[in-house]
C-alpha positions, 0 to 999 in steps of 0.5 A: 790822801782824799783832796777837799771834794766842794759840795757845788758841781764844777763849774764847766770852763769858760770858751775864752779859759781854753786857748784851743791849742792843744799844748797847755799842760794842763788844760783847763779841760783837762783839770774841769774833769778830773775835779767832776769826775773826782766830784761826781765819785764822791757825790755817788755819780755815775763818773763814765755819764756825757754830761761833760 
């Protein structure tokens, strides 16, 4: 089943959205990277780019 892919590029988490402790599961950065990779794949961009 395909997830809904937004038409706009996902926004990076704001600095106050991450605790920096590394114990959150999932981390806001994990969710962002997953959404960004899906968005790039759907829109034909290189998922391995360093633009994250």
